[in-house]
C-alpha angles and dihedrals in degrees: 000000000000091000090054090056091050091052091048091051092048091049091052091049091050091048090052091052091052097050092093134037091230115116125208111247096025124114120233142185104217126192114202129185090270109023150004121252136183128198149121116273110239098166139014117206131181093269105007145055122214114214128193124200086021127172138185107235103210093178125015093186110218100003096214092051092046091055089057097040117020091195085076092072104122099205127023128177112185123212115240092219136019117303125227116206127194111235088215091063095053116108098177141334140194136189116257132194103224136032116217104214101171127085111265 
């Protein structure tokens, strides 16, 4: 009986990990209902993402160009600490190659 409980707990943990397409260790450009963020996913929770080296991207410049070359972001405001983002606020997201972590 105890083993059944362990399996049930492990299954629930695996299901939680698979609720989102975000992968720990990958870098993303994330558009929310109010802003654009970039960062590296360090944790995925049931309703939130935790990002390290995160920044608010106030102006991406030409969006298509910025997706190819993140140095084209026109205005970047880095977070001092990790950033926690509500999954419910995310409109879309895409992987990016480089995180810009300096004010621009």
